[in-house]
N, C-alpha and C positions, 0 to 999 in steps of 0.2 A: 373712024367711025362713025357711022353715021347713024341719025335719031332712033332710027326704026334698030338696029344692032344696042345698042343702046337700052331701050327699052325691054329687047327681050333677053338682055343679062339683067337687069333690076328684076326679072318678072324670075327670072331663072337663081340668082342666088341674093335676093333681096336688096334692099338701096344700101343695108349695111357694108353687107360684101363690099356693093362698087365701090363703097365711100373707100374705105380700107384696102381697093384695092390702085385709090389712084393715092392715097397717102403713101404707099409699098412703094410706087410704083417712082413719085417725087421724091419719095426722100433715097433709094436709092444712091443714087449718086454723092448725094450730100454725106451717107456715112462709112462710102469711101475714102473719099476724104479725112472726113474725120479718124479713122482708121488709121492714114498714111501718120498724120499729126502726132498723133499720141505717139506714134513709133518713133517719130524725130522728138519730143520731149523725154522718150522713156533715156536715148542716147546722149540728150543733151544734161538731164539729171545724173547719167551716169558719170559722166565726164566732171559734173560742176563738184559728185560729191566725192572722188575720185573710185570710187568703184571702177573694177576693170569693162572693159567694156564687150569681150568677149566672151568673159562669166556672165553678165547678167544676160546674154543672149542666151548661153546654155540653161542656167539655172531656169528661166521662166519662159524659155523658148517664144524669145520674139525675131519676128521673119521668118515664121517656120524653123530657128536655131540655127541659119546662115547669117553669115557676118555680113551685112550691105557698105556695100562696096562707093 
């Protein structure tokens, strides 16, 4: 992206919009990794607490309701 393009973008959507766009683009990969970690922690907690993993998946829709292999 060239400086002229950036200035045009700021003119169209404002400084706040550009900053928000940059933040979203930079955080998106981290959010995907965070979702994966939460899913793994769900499996660990279910196993440690003696819960049936398949039941947890069905009840809470972990992994779209499908068992992870």
